C-alpha positions, 0 to 999 in steps of 0.5 A, a space after each residue: 680731846 677731839 670732837 667730831 661732829 657733822 656740819 650739815 644734815 641730809 637736808 643741807 642745814 645744820 642738824 637740829 641735834 647739834 649742841 652748839 653750847 657743848 661744842 663751844 665749851 669743849 676743850 680740844 679740837 673740833 672737826 666738822 664733816 660737810 660744814 660748808 653750807 653751814 659754815 657761817 652758822 657754825 662759826 657764829 654759834 661757836 664764837 657767840 657761845 665762848 669759843 675764841 674767834 682768834 682760834 686757829 682753824 683750817 678748812 680742807 676742801 677735797 681732803 686726801 684726793 687730787 685738788 685738796 686745798 687748805 684754807 687757813 684762818 681764824 675761827 671768826 674769819 674762816 667763813 669769810 675766807 672760805 667764801 672768798 676762795 670759793 670753797 665748796 663741798 666736800 670739806 672738813 673744818 678743823 679748829 682748836 689748839 692742835 691746828 696750829 701744830 698741824 702737819 700742813 703745807 709750809 704756806 699754811 704753816 706760815 699763816 698759822 704761825 702768826 696765830 699762836 698766842 
């Protein structure tokens, strides 16, 4: 299963209608569009509600265009890693069991390979 959700509403905040409890318990891959402004809140909510903080996650900045950048990490750490890398919008956060199997650059696959439990 794959679930798509918006990470930021028109005001730049997490959408009030985002049901973090349902998302945290979803068995599958989560994809958040435009999560950069709410990345700390998204990841904290998901992990505090039961999603494994060790789950593989990637943040793709400028997906599909020149300057695309992929930051790989774990759900519980990806916000810090994104901040350290200076990631800005537009970006997509992808987390879940399929992330470790994703077709991504070799450098990212090496990081993700150490995350499969």
